[in-house]
C-alpha positions in Angstrom: -16.4 -18.7 142.4 -19.6 -19.4 141.9 -20.7 -16.0 142.5 -18.4 -14.4 140.9 -19.2 -16.4 137.8 -22.8 -15.5 137.9 -21.9 -11.9 138.3 -19.5 -12.0 135.0 -22.4 -13.7 133.1 -19.9 -16.1 131.7 -21.8 -19.2 129.2 -19.7 -21.8 131.1 -17.0 -22.4 133.9 -14.1 -24.6 133.2 -12.4 -26.1 136.1 -9.0 -27.3 135.8 -8.8 -30.0 138.5 -8.1 -30.5 142.5 -11.5 -29.5 142.6 -12.2 -31.0 146.2 -8.9 -32.0 147.5 -5.6 -30.2 147.5 -3.2 -33.3 148.1 -1.5 -34.2 151.4 1.3 -31.6 150.9 -0.9 -29.1 151.5 -3.0 -27.7 154.5 -6.7 -27.2 153.7 -7.6 -23.6 153.6 -9.6 -22.3 156.9 -13.5 -23.0 156.4 -12.5 -25.3 153.7 -15.5 -27.4 153.2 -15.4 -30.0 150.5 -18.7 -31.7 150.5 -19.6 -27.7 150.5 -18.0 -27.5 147.7 -19.4 -30.8 145.9 -22.8 -29.1 146.9 -22.6 -25.8 145.1 -20.7 -27.4 142.1 -23.5 -30.2 141.4 -25.9 -27.2 141.3 -24.1 -26.2 138.9 -23.3 -29.6 136.5 -25.2 -28.3 133.2 -22.7 -25.0 133.5 -19.3 -27.0 134.0 -16.5 -28.2 131.8 -13.7 -29.9 134.3 -10.3 -31.8 133.7 -8.9 -34.0 136.5 -6.4 -32.9 138.8 -3.4 -34.7 140.2 -5.4 -34.4 143.7 -8.7 -35.8 142.1 -9.6 -38.9 142.7 -12.7 -41.8 141.5 -14.0 -41.0 145.1 -14.2 -37.6 144.4 -16.0 -38.2 141.2 -18.4 -40.7 143.4 -19.8 -37.2 145.0 -19.5 -35.0 141.8 -22.9 -35.7 139.2 -20.5 -34.3 136.4 -17.3 -35.8 134.6 -14.0 -34.8 136.5 -11.9 -37.7 135.3 -10.6 -36.4 132.0 -7.1 -35.6 131.7 -7.8 -32.6 129.0 -10.5 -31.1 127.2 -9.8 -29.8 123.7 -12.1 -26.4 122.5 -12.4 -25.3 119.2 -12.3 -21.1 118.7 -12.3 -19.6 115.9 -8.8 -20.6 114.2 -7.5 -21.5 117.6 -7.6 -24.8 119.6 -7.4 -24.5 123.3 -6.2 -27.4 125.0 -7.7 -27.6 128.9 -5.8 -29.6 131.5 -4.4 -29.6 134.7 -1.2 -29.5 134.1 0.7 -32.0 136.0 1.3 -34.3 132.4 1.0 -31.7 130.2 2.6 -28.1 130.5 5.0 -25.6 129.2 8.0 -28.5 129.9 6.0 -31.1 128.3 3.8 -29.4 125.6 0.8 -31.6 124.0 0.9 -31.8 120.4 -0.6 -28.6 119.7 0.3 -26.5 116.5 1.8 -22.8 116.0 -1.5 -20.4 117.5 -3.3 -22.7 120.0 -3.5 -22.2 123.2 -2.3 -24.3 126.4 -4.2 -23.6 129.2 -3.6 -25.0 132.7 -3.6 -24.7 136.7 -1.2 -27.2 139.0 1.3 -24.4 139.4 -1.4 -21.9 141.0 0.8 -18.9 139.5 -1.0 -16.4 136.7 0.9 -16.8 133.5 0.2 -15.7 130.0 3.5 -16.2 127.8 4.3 -17.5 124.1 6.2 -20.8 123.8 7.2 -22.5 120.4 4.2 -20.3 119.3 2.0 -21.5 121.8 -0.2 -19.0 124.1 0.5 -20.5 127.4 -2.4 -19.3 130.1 -2.3 -20.3 133.7 -5.5 -18.6 135.9 -3.5 -19.1 139.2 -6.0 -20.0 142.1 -9.1 -18.9 143.5 -8.3 -21.0 146.9 -4.4 -21.4 147.0 -2.8 -19.0 145.3 1.2 -19.4 145.1 4.0 -16.9 144.1 2.7 -13.9 146.5 -0.5 -13.6 144.3 -3.4 -12.5 144.7 -6.5 -15.6 144.3 -7.4 -14.8 140.8 -9.5 -16.6 137.9 -9.6 -16.1 134.2 -12.3 -14.9 131.8 -12.4 -15.4 127.8 -14.4 -12.6 126.5 -14.6 -11.7 122.9 -10.9 -13.0 121.8 -9.4 -11.6 125.2 -8.2 -13.4 128.0 -8.1 -11.7 131.3 -6.7 -13.0 134.5 -8.6 -11.0 137.3 -8.4 -11.2 141.2 -11.6 -11.9 143.1 -12.3 -8.5 143.3 -12.7 -8.4 139.5 -9.1 -6.3 139.2 -7.2 -7.5 136.0 -3.8 -8.9 136.7 -3.1 -10.1 133.3 -4.7 -9.8 129.5 -3.8 -10.6 126.5 -5.2 -12.0 122.9 -4.1 -15.2 121.4 -2.9 -13.2 118.5 -0.8 -10.9 120.5 
C-alpha cells in the first residue's frame, strides 16, 4: 500500500484501523510481518491519519510513532463532513450524528461499498490485506470530488461523487 500511495501521489494516507493485527478469529496472511508493517508506517508518520480498529491496542500504540487510538476523525471537505472510523462502533446500522450530505467512511467489514443511507454517503474501501465477500484487495482515493475504490492494480471497482 505504501508503494501505491506514492504512485497515486496522494497528499495523505488515511488508515481505518487494525493496522498490525487482525484479531484471533483471522489467520494472518502468509508472509505478514507486523513489525515490518510498523517500520514502514513509522517511516511515513507525517503523512498518516489513523483511527483505532477493534484489533488495535495500547501495545500497538507503543510501537507506532503516530496516534492510532482515536475512535474517529472528522475532516471538512467543502460542504461535506467526512466521519472516518473503523466501523465496529459507528457504521450503517449505528450511524454517527451526521447531517444529510455528510460522508461516513469505515472499514471493518473488509467489503468495498459506496451507498446512500438516510441522505448520508457510506463508503468502505475494502481491505488491502484481508478482503472478504469475494472482492479483491482494495483501497480508496479521493480526488477532485470523486471517490474511487480500486484494486491493487489501480483498476476502479466503484466510483462515486458525494452529490450523485
